[in-house]
N, C-alpha and C positions, 0 to 999 in steps of 0.2 A: 428453531429459526435461528441463525446467528445474526448480528448485525456486525455489517463490514462497511468501512469507510474508503474511500479512495480520493487519497489527497493529492491534489495535482493543480496546476495553473494552465493547464489545458482543457480548454471548455468544451471543443469539439470531441477530442478523445473522450472526454469524460461522459459526455452526453451519450455517444455512441457506444459506451460500455455498459451503461446503462438501459439503453435500450436493447441491447443485444442482449443483456441478463434477463431484463422482462420477457423477452421473446422464447426463452428455454422452458420447455414445459417440466425440465428435471430442477430447475433453479428454485430452490425453497429458503432462499436467503433475503433479506433487508438491506439493499444498498444505498449508502450515503456518499454524496459528494461533496466533498471538503475544498472548496474552491481558494481558500485563502489559507494558506500556510501559518500565517502570523497567528492566526487563531485556532489552529488544527487541536493544540492540546486541549483547549478548553472545548471545543466540539466533541472529541473522542470523550472526554470526561462527561459530558452533560448527554451525550447520546447512548454512553455504556456500550462501546461497541467492544464486539469480540476480537476483532481483527483490524488492521489499517493496512491499505497497499499504500506505499510510499512511492510518487513517482519521482526519480531522481534523475534529473536533467544532467545530459553529457557536460563537463566541466566543473562542476559542482566541487568543493574541497572535500576530500573525506572528513575533514575534521567538523565542518558545516553540517553534514549528512549524521555524523556520529552525536552530535550535539543536538540536532533536532530529534533524532530516536529518543537519546537519553530524556530529553523534554515529555516526550508521549510516554514513554515509560512511568514517569514520574508521575504523570497525570493521571493515568488510568493501568489496569492490568491488562493489556489487550496483545494479541500476538502481532508482529510487525512484518510485513512482507515487501522487501524492495523491488520496485518495478525499474531496470537499468537497461542503459544500453551495455553492447558488449565490450565498448572501450570502458566501461567502470567495474570489471568483471571482478579485479584485483581488489578494489573497494569494497564491493559486495561481499565477497569471500571473507575479508578481514571482519567486517562488521558481524557477520555470522558467527567467525571463531572467537569474536571478543563479546559475544551475547548482546551485542547493540541489535541487532535485529534477528530474526527467526529463520528467515529464509528469503532468497531471492529468484525473480523471475527476470529473463531477458526480454526486451522489446519485440524482438522478432519471433517470439514464441507464437503458438494460435491461441484463439481465443479459448477452444476446448483444453487446451493445456493449463491456461490461467484459471479457468472456471474450477477445475480439477483441483488445482493448488488450494484455491480459496475453500473448497468443499473440505478439504482435507484438515484443513486449520481448525 
């Protein structure tokens, strides 16, 4: 069983994602909602997460996202998946090329695709 953290400030989405994950018979992972990005690096380390999904809001500068990812990588050895709007695709591609993040998923993908990506991590 993998431990996966979802880092976001969007409580409604996070709770909906958790409910959808629990309702899937094929979901064999432990999902943790990390709703305070300021303490996410500590949470990732304490929970010993295997992967973290980072909700990157539209308009957040790439430098801020990259610094956040580096802090998470420094805190724990886990895989990082960016959850981004299509407007941030260049930032997401750059983060993967620079090895700041391992992969990314767009906001408008299906839940099935998101869960498949998480299972593959």
